[in-house]
N, CA, C and O atoms as a GROMACS GRO file, in nm:
protein
  408
    1MET      N    1   0.084  -0.117   0.000
    1MET     CA    2   0.000   0.000   0.000
    1MET      C    3   0.089   0.125   0.000
    1MET      O    4   0.187   0.132   0.073
    2ARG      N    5   0.053   0.222  -0.082
    2ARG     CA    6   0.129   0.346  -0.091
    2ARG      C    7   0.083   0.446   0.014
    2ARG      O    8  -0.033   0.445   0.057
    3ASP      N    9   0.175   0.532   0.055
    3ASP     CA   10   0.140   0.640   0.147
    3ASP      C   11   0.047   0.738   0.077
    3ASP      O   12   0.054   0.756  -0.045
    4ASN      N   13  -0.038   0.802   0.154
    4ASN     CA   14  -0.129   0.903   0.100
    4ASN      C   15  -0.046   1.026   0.062
    4ASN      O   16   0.027   1.079   0.146
    5PRO      N   17  -0.056   1.074  -0.063
    5PRO     CA   18   0.022   1.192  -0.101
    5PRO      C   19  -0.032   1.322  -0.042
    5PRO      O   20   0.039   1.423  -0.041
    6ILE      N   21  -0.156   1.321   0.008
    6ILE     CA   22  -0.214   1.441   0.069
    6ILE      C   23  -0.172   1.447   0.215
    6ILE      O   24  -0.197   1.354   0.291
    7LYS      N   25  -0.108   1.555   0.253
    7LYS     CA   26  -0.060   1.572   0.390
    7LYS      C   27  -0.145   1.676   0.462
    7LYS      O   28  -0.182   1.778   0.404
    8ALA      N   29  -0.175   1.651   0.587
    8ALA     CA   30  -0.255   1.743   0.668
    8ALA      C   31  -0.165   1.816   0.767
    8ALA      O   32  -0.070   1.759   0.820
    9THR      N   33  -0.196   1.943   0.791
    9THR     CA   34  -0.124   2.020   0.893
    9THR      C   35  -0.195   2.013   1.027
    9THR      O   36  -0.157   2.083   1.122
   10VAL      N   37  -0.298   1.930   1.036
   10VAL     CA   38  -0.372   1.909   1.161
   10VAL      C   39  -0.356   1.763   1.202
   10VAL      O   40  -0.328   1.677   1.119
   11ASP      N   41  -0.373   1.736   1.331
   11ASP     CA   42  -0.369   1.600   1.385
   11ASP      C   43  -0.513   1.557   1.411
   11ASP      O   44  -0.579   1.611   1.500
   12PHE      N   45  -0.562   1.461   1.335
   12PHE     CA   46  -0.701   1.418   1.344
   12PHE      C   47  -0.733   1.349   1.477
   12PHE      O   48  -0.851   1.331   1.509
   13ASN      N   49  -0.632   1.312   1.554
   13ASN     CA   50  -0.654   1.240   1.680
   13ASN      C   51  -0.637   1.328   1.804
   13ASN      O   52  -0.654   1.279   1.915
   14LEU      N   53  -0.604   1.453   1.786
   14LEU     CA   54  -0.579   1.544   1.898
   14LEU      C   55  -0.708   1.612   1.942
   14LEU      O   56  -0.781   1.667   1.859
   15ASP      N   57  -0.738   1.607   2.072
   15ASP     CA   58  -0.857   1.676   2.124
   15ASP      C   59  -0.840   1.828   2.112
   15ASP      O   60  -0.730   1.880   2.122
   16GLY      N   61  -0.953   1.896   2.091
   16GLY     CA   62  -0.954   2.041   2.079
   16GLY      C   63  -0.989   2.084   1.938
   16GLY      O   64  -1.037   2.004   1.857
   17THR      N   65  -0.966   2.211   1.909
   17THR     CA   66  -0.997   2.268   1.778
   17THR      C   67  -0.867   2.304   1.708
   17THR      O   68  -0.780   2.369   1.765
   18GLN      N   69  -0.856   2.261   1.583
   18GLN     CA   70  -0.739   2.293   1.501
   18GLN      C   71  -0.784   2.345   1.366
   18GLN      O   72  -0.875   2.290   1.304
   19HIS      N   73  -0.722   2.451   1.321
   19HIS     CA   74  -0.745   2.503   1.186
   19HIS      C   75  -0.615   2.484   1.110
   19HIS      O   76  -0.507   2.518   1.159
   20GLY      N   77  -0.624   2.430   0.990
   20GLY     CA   78  -0.504   2.407   0.911
   20GLY      C   79  -0.537   2.385   0.765
   20GLY      O   80  -0.633   2.441   0.711
   21PHE      N   81  -0.455   2.302   0.702
   21PHE     CA   82  -0.469   2.280   0.559
   21PHE      C   83  -0.445   2.134   0.523
   21PHE      O   84  -0.374   2.061   0.593
   22LEU      N   85  -0.507   2.092   0.414
   22LEU     CA   86  -0.471   1.969   0.345
   22LEU      C   87  -0.379   2.012   0.231
   22LEU      O   88  -0.418   2.093   0.148
   23LYS      N   89  -0.258   1.959   0.228
   23LYS     CA   90  -0.162   1.994   0.124
   23LYS      C   91  -0.174   1.892   0.011
   23LYS      O   92  -0.123   1.781   0.020
   24VAL      N   93  -0.245   1.933  -0.096
   24VAL     CA   94  -0.270   1.844  -0.210
   24VAL      C   95  -0.161   1.869  -0.314
   24VAL      O   96  -0.150   1.980  -0.365
   25PRO      N   97  -0.081   1.766  -0.347
   25PRO     CA   98   0.026   1.786  -0.446
   25PRO      C   99  -0.030   1.835  -0.580
   25PRO      O  100  -0.134   1.790  -0.626
   26TYR      N  101   0.044   1.928  -0.641
   26TYR     CA  102   0.002   1.985  -0.768
   26TYR      C  103   0.125   2.023  -0.848
   26TYR      O  104   0.215   2.092  -0.799
   27SER      N  105   0.129   1.977  -0.972
   27SER     CA  106   0.237   2.014  -1.063
   27SER      C  107   0.183   2.110  -1.166
   27SER      O  108   0.098   2.074  -1.248
   28GLY      N  109   0.230   2.232  -1.163
   28GLY     CA  110   0.190   2.334  -1.260
   28GLY      C  111   0.305   2.367  -1.353
   28GLY      O  112   0.413   2.309  -1.342
   29ASP      N  113   0.282   2.459  -1.442
   29ASP     CA  114   0.387   2.499  -1.535
   29ASP      C  115   0.501   2.572  -1.465
   29ASP      O  116   0.614   2.572  -1.514
   30ASP      N  117   0.472   2.632  -1.351
   30ASP     CA  118   0.575   2.708  -1.280
   30ASP      C  119   0.658   2.623  -1.186
   30ASP      O  120   0.770   2.661  -1.151
   31SER      N  121   0.606   2.507  -1.143
   31SER     CA  122   0.680   2.421  -1.051
   31SER      C  123   0.620   2.281  -1.050
   31SER      O  124   0.498   2.265  -1.051
   32ALA      N  125   0.706   2.182  -1.049
   32ALA     CA  126   0.659   2.044  -1.041
   32ALA      C  127   0.635   2.000  -0.898
   32ALA      O  128   0.588   1.889  -0.874
   33TRP      N  129   0.666   2.086  -0.802
   33TRP     CA  130   0.658   2.048  -0.661
   33TRP      C  131   0.563   2.136  -0.582
   33TRP      O  132   0.586   2.163  -0.464
   34GLY      N  133   0.458   2.182  -0.645
   34GLY     CA  134   0.363   2.269  -0.577
   34GLY      C  135   0.260   2.192  -0.496
   34GLY      O  136   0.256   2.070  -0.497
   35ALA      N  137   0.178   2.268  -0.425
   35ALA     CA  138   0.069   2.209  -0.347
   35ALA      C  139  -0.047   2.307  -0.344
   35ALA      O  140  -0.028   2.428  -0.338
   36ILE      N  141  -0.167   2.252  -0.347
   36ILE     CA  142  -0.288   2.331  -0.326
   36ILE      C  143  -0.322   2.319  -0.179
   36ILE      O  144  -0.337   2.209  -0.126
   37MET      N  145  -0.333   2.433  -0.112
   37MET     CA  146  -0.360   2.435   0.032
   37MET      C  147  -0.510   2.447   0.053
   37MET      O  148  -0.567   2.554   0.035
   38VAL      N  149  -0.574   2.338   0.092
   38VAL     CA  150  -0.719   2.333   0.112
   38VAL      C  151  -0.748   2.352   0.261
   38VAL      O  152  -0.701   2.273   0.342
   39PRO      N  153  -0.824   2.455   0.298
   39PRO     CA  154  -0.853   2.480   0.440
   39PRO      C  155  -0.931   2.365   0.504
   39PRO      O  156  -1.019   2.305   0.443
   40ILE      N  157  -0.896   2.335   0.629
   40ILE     CA  158  -0.964   2.230   0.704
   40ILE      C  159  -0.968   2.269   0.852
   40ILE      O  160  -0.875   2.331   0.903
   41THR      N  161  -1.076   2.232   0.918
   41THR     CA  162  -1.088   2.247   1.063
   41THR      C  163  -1.124   2.111   1.121
   41THR      O  164  -1.213   2.043   1.069
   42VAL      N  165  -1.056   2.073   1.227
   42VAL     CA  166  -1.088   1.949   1.298
   42VAL      C  167  -1.120   1.986   1.442
   42VAL      O  168  -1.041   2.051   1.510
   43ILE      N  169  -1.237   1.942   1.488
   43ILE     CA  170  -1.280   1.965   1.625
   43ILE      C  171  -1.305   1.829   1.687
   43ILE      O  172  -1.387   1.752   1.636
   44LYS      N  173  -1.235   1.798   1.796
   44LYS     CA  174  -1.246   1.664   1.855
   44LYS      C  175  -1.259   1.675   2.006
   44LYS      O  176  -1.198   1.761   2.070
   45ASN      N  177  -1.341   1.585   2.060
   45ASN     CA  178  -1.358   1.576   2.205
   45ASN      C  179  -1.383   1.430   2.239
   45ASN      O  180  -1.496   1.381   2.227
   46GLY      N  181  -1.279   1.360   2.281
   46GLY     CA  182  -1.294   1.221   2.323
   46GLY      C  183  -1.331   1.127   2.210
   46GLY      O  184  -1.309   1.154   2.092
   47GLU      N  185  -1.388   1.014   2.252
   47GLU     CA  186  -1.429   0.912   2.156
   47GLU      C  187  -1.571   0.938   2.108
   47GLU      O  188  -1.649   1.003   2.177
   48GLY      N  189  -1.603   0.887   1.991
   48GLY     CA  190  -1.737   0.903   1.936
   48GLY      C  191  -1.733   0.904   1.785
   48GLY      O  192  -1.628   0.882   1.725
   49PRO      N  193  -1.848   0.928   1.724
   49PRO     CA  194  -1.854   0.925   1.578
   49PRO      C  195  -1.782   1.045   1.516
   49PRO      O  196  -1.754   1.145   1.583
   50THR      N  197  -1.753   1.033   1.388
   50THR     CA  198  -1.693   1.142   1.311
   50THR      C  199  -1.795   1.190   1.208
   50THR      O  200  -1.856   1.111   1.137
   51ALA      N  201  -1.812   1.322   1.202
   51ALA     CA  202  -1.898   1.385   1.101
   51ALA      C  203  -1.810   1.470   1.010
   51ALA      O  204  -1.727   1.547   1.057
   52LEU      N  205  -1.828   1.454   0.879
   52LEU     CA  206  -1.753   1.531   0.780
   52LEU      C  207  -1.848   1.627   0.709
   52LEU      O  208  -1.949   1.584   0.654
   53PHE      N  209  -1.815   1.756   0.711
   53PHE     CA  210  -1.893   1.858   0.641
   53PHE      C  211  -1.807   1.919   0.532
   53PHE      O  212  -1.695   1.964   0.559
   54THR      N  213  -1.856   1.921   0.408
   54THR     CA  214  -1.781   1.977   0.297
   54THR      C  215  -1.864   2.079   0.221
   54THR      O  216  -1.987   2.071   0.218
   55GLY      N  217  -1.797   2.174   0.162
   55GLY     CA  218  -1.862   2.274   0.078
   55GLY      C  219  -1.779   2.302  -0.044
   55GLY      O  220  -1.664   2.258  -0.055
   56ALA      N  221  -1.836   2.376  -0.137
   56ALA     CA  222  -1.769   2.421  -0.260
   56ALA      C  223  -1.710   2.305  -0.339
   56ALA      O  224  -1.596   2.313  -0.386
   57ASN      N  225  -1.788   2.199  -0.354
   57ASN     CA  226  -1.748   2.096  -0.450
   57ASN      C  227  -1.738   2.161  -0.588
   57ASN      O  228  -1.650   2.127  -0.668
   58HIS      N  229  -1.828   2.254  -0.614
   58HIS     CA  230  -1.821   2.340  -0.732
   58HIS      C  231  -1.785   2.480  -0.682
   58HIS      O  232  -1.838   2.526  -0.582
   59GLY      N  233  -1.696   2.546  -0.753
   59GLY     CA  234  -1.643   2.674  -0.706
   59GLY      C  235  -1.740   2.789  -0.701
   59GLY      O  236  -1.714   2.889  -0.635
   60ASP      N  237  -1.853   2.776  -0.771
   60ASP     CA  238  -1.950   2.886  -0.771
   60ASP      C  239  -2.062   2.866  -0.671
   60ASP      O  240  -2.168   2.927  -0.683
   61GLU      N  241  -2.041   2.780  -0.574
   61GLU     CA  242  -2.137   2.757  -0.466
   61GLU      C  243  -2.083   2.825  -0.340
   61GLU      O  244  -1.984   2.780  -0.283
   62TYR      N  245  -2.147   2.933  -0.298
   62TYR     CA  246  -2.093   3.014  -0.190
   62TYR      C  247  -2.161   2.992  -0.055
   62TYR      O  248  -2.099   3.014   0.049
   63GLU      N  249  -2.286   2.949  -0.056
   63GLU     CA  250  -2.360   2.938   0.070
   63GLU      C  251  -2.298   2.836   0.164
   63GLU      O  252  -2.283   2.862   0.283
   64GLY      N  253  -2.262   2.720   0.111
   64GLY     CA  254  -2.203   2.615   0.193
   64GLY      C  255  -2.074   2.658   0.259
   64GLY      O  256  -2.060   2.643   0.381
   65PRO      N  257  -1.977   2.711   0.184
   65PRO     CA  258  -1.853   2.755   0.247
   65PRO      C  259  -1.874   2.861   0.354
   65PRO      O  260  -1.809   2.858   0.459
   66ILE      N  261  -1.963   2.955   0.328
   66ILE     CA  262  -1.989   3.060   0.428
   66ILE      C  263  -2.043   2.998   0.557
   66ILE      O  264  -1.997   3.030   0.666
   67ALA      N  265  -2.142   2.910   0.543
   67ALA     CA  266  -2.200   2.844   0.660
   67ALA      C  267  -2.096   2.760   0.734
   67ALA      O  268  -2.094   2.758   0.856
   68LEU      N  269  -2.010   2.691   0.659
   68LEU     CA  270  -1.910   2.605   0.723
   68LEU      C  271  -1.799   2.685   0.790
   68LEU      O  272  -1.749   2.645   0.895
   69TRP      N  273  -1.759   2.799   0.732
   69TRP     CA  274  -1.661   2.884   0.800
   69TRP      C  275  -1.719   2.939   0.930
   69TRP      O  276  -1.648   2.951   1.029
   70CYS      N  277  -1.846   2.974   0.929
   70CYS     CA  278  -1.912   3.020   1.052
   70CYS      C  279  -1.918   2.907   1.155
   70CYS      O  280  -1.890   2.930   1.273
   71LEU      N  281  -1.953   2.787   1.111
   71LEU     CA  282  -1.957   2.672   1.202
   71LEU      C  283  -1.819   2.646   1.262
   71LEU      O  284  -1.807   2.622   1.382
   72ALA      N  285  -1.715   2.650   1.179
   72ALA     CA  286  -1.578   2.626   1.227
   72ALA      C  287  -1.536   2.729   1.330
   72ALA      O  288  -1.461   2.698   1.422
   73ALA      N  289  -1.584   2.852   1.316
   73ALA     CA  290  -1.548   2.958   1.410
   73ALA      C  291  -1.627   2.950   1.540
   73ALA      O  292  -1.577   2.990   1.645
   74GLU      N  293  -1.748   2.897   1.534
   74GLU     CA  294  -1.837   2.902   1.651
   74GLU      C  295  -1.845   2.772   1.731
   74GLU      O  296  -1.873   2.775   1.851
   75LEU      N  297  -1.821   2.657   1.668
   75LEU     CA  298  -1.836   2.529   1.736
   75LEU      C  299  -1.716   2.502   1.825
   75LEU      O  300  -1.601   2.509   1.780
   76SER      N  301  -1.741   2.471   1.951
   76SER     CA  302  -1.631   2.440   2.043
   76SER      C  303  -1.629   2.291   2.072
   76SER      O  304  -1.732   2.223   2.066
   77ALA      N  305  -1.511   2.242   2.105
   77ALA     CA  306  -1.494   2.099   2.131
   77ALA      C  307  -1.580   2.052   2.248
   77ALA      O  308  -1.624   1.938   2.250
   78GLU      N  309  -1.603   2.139   2.345
   78GLU     CA  310  -1.681   2.101   2.462
   78GLU      C  311  -1.826   2.066   2.427
   78GLU      O  312  -1.894   2.000   2.505
   79ARG      N  313  -1.872   2.110   2.312
   79ARG     CA  314  -2.012   2.088   2.273
   79ARG      C  315  -2.034   1.958   2.196
   79ARG      O  316  -2.148   1.925   2.162
   80ILE      N  317  -1.926   1.883   2.170
   80ILE     CA  318  -1.943   1.760   2.092
   80ILE      C  319  -1.881   1.641   2.163
   80ILE      O  320  -1.800   1.657   2.254
   81ASN      N  321  -1.920   1.523   2.121
   81ASN     CA  322  -1.856   1.397   2.160
   81ASN      C  323  -1.815   1.329   2.030
   81ASN      O  324  -1.901   1.291   1.950
   82GLY      N  325  -1.687   1.315   2.009
   82GLY     CA  326  -1.637   1.258   1.884
   82GLY      C  327  -1.558   1.363   1.808
   82GLY      O  328  -1.484   1.443   1.866
   83ARG      N  329  -1.576   1.360   1.675
   83ARG     CA  330  -1.494   1.447   1.591
   83ARG      C  331  -1.580   1.508   1.480
   83ARG      O  332  -1.664   1.441   1.421
   84VAL      N  333  -1.556   1.636   1.453
   84VAL     CA  334  -1.618   1.706   1.340
   84VAL      C  335  -1.504   1.754   1.250
   84VAL      O  336  -1.413   1.824   1.295
   85ILE      N  337  -1.511   1.717   1.123
   85ILE     CA  338  -1.413   1.760   1.024
   85ILE      C  339  -1.486   1.853   0.927
   85ILE      O  340  -1.589   1.815   0.869
   86ILE      N  341  -1.434   1.972   0.909
   86ILE     CA  342  -1.497   2.072   0.823
   86ILE      C  343  -1.398   2.111   0.712
   86ILE      O  344  -1.288   2.160   0.739
   87VAL      N  345  -1.440   2.089   0.588
   87VAL     CA  346  -1.363   2.132   0.471
   87VAL      C  347  -1.454   2.227   0.393
   87VAL      O  348  -1.531   2.182   0.308
   88PRO      N  349  -1.445   2.357   0.419
   88PRO     CA  350  -1.540   2.452   0.361
   88PRO      C  351  -1.533   2.464   0.209
   88PRO      O  352  -1.634   2.495   0.145
   89ALA      N  353  -1.416   2.440   0.151
   89ALA     CA  354  -1.400   2.455   0.006
   89ALA      C  355  -1.319   2.338  -0.049
   89ALA      O  356  -1.197   2.346  -0.062
   90MET      N  357  -1.389   2.230  -0.081
   90MET     CA  358  -1.321   2.110  -0.133
   90MET      C  359  -1.245   2.140  -0.262
   90MET      O  360  -1.130   2.098  -0.277
   91ASN      N  361  -1.307   2.211  -0.353
   91ASN     CA  362  -1.243   2.249  -0.479
   91ASN      C  363  -1.192   2.392  -0.463
   91ASN      O  364  -1.247   2.485  -0.521
   92TYR      N  365  -1.086   2.407  -0.385
   92TYR     CA  366  -1.039   2.540  -0.348
   92TYR      C  367  -0.997   2.626  -0.468
   92TYR      O  368  -1.030   2.745  -0.470
   93PRO      N  369  -0.927   2.571  -0.568
   93PRO     CA  370  -0.892   2.656  -0.683
   93PRO      C  371  -1.015   2.714  -0.754
   93PRO      O  372  -1.014   2.831  -0.791
   94ALA      N  373  -1.119   2.634  -0.774
   94ALA     CA  374  -1.240   2.683  -0.839
   94ALA      C  375  -1.312   2.783  -0.749
   94ALA      O  376  -1.363   2.884  -0.798
   95PHE      N  377  -1.317   2.756  -0.618
   95PHE     CA  378  -1.380   2.849  -0.524
   95PHE      C  379  -1.309   2.984  -0.527
   95PHE      O  380  -1.373   3.090  -0.531
   96LYS      N  381  -1.177   2.980  -0.524
   96LYS     CA  382  -1.098   3.102  -0.524
   96LYS      C  383  -1.119   3.181  -0.654
   96LYS      O  384  -1.120   3.304  -0.653
   97ALA      N  385  -1.137   3.110  -0.765
   97ALA     CA  386  -1.159   3.174  -0.895
   97ALA      C  387  -1.305   3.215  -0.915
   97ALA      O  388  -1.335   3.293  -1.005
   98GLY      N  389  -1.396   3.162  -0.831
   98GLY     CA  390  -1.538   3.192  -0.846
   98GLY      C  391  -1.598   3.127  -0.969
   98GLY      O  392  -1.693   3.178  -1.028
   99LYS      N  393  -1.542   3.011  -1.008
   99LYS     CA  394  -1.590   2.939  -1.126
   99LYS      C  395  -1.635   2.800  -1.085
   99LYS      O  396  -1.590   2.746  -0.983
  100ARG      N  397  -1.723   2.742  -1.162
  100ARG     CA  398  -1.779   2.612  -1.128
  100ARG      C  399  -1.670   2.504  -1.117
  100ARG      O  400  -1.673   2.423  -1.025
  101THR      N  401  -1.577   2.503  -1.209
  101THR     CA  402  -1.469   2.405  -1.208
  101THR      C  403  -1.335   2.478  -1.212
  101THR      O  404  -1.328   2.597  -1.240
  102SER      N  405  -1.230   2.404  -1.183
  102SER     CA  406  -1.097   2.467  -1.182
  102SER      C  407  -1.016   2.422  -1.302
  102SER      O  408  -0.901   2.464  -1.318
   0.00000   0.00000   0.00000
């Protein structure tokens, strides 16, 4: 089995709230060693189920990312049992460009 090429700047097993990035490898014309930095928030409190919330699968969808950024800012670890993973803009390049696809 190969290692996952996507690296996270957050620890999915650490209790508390962490804001960071998923570093998705990307080779562009300017560099073969680039990365797309996709925002992620992980909120964990003890053992329990994991819920994943994603937005901006298409870059021109704004309501989901706005709601998820608000949730990431307001939800505290003390209010949950388990883990909440929030990725407000899955297709970050398209979201940043304001276009449906990247």
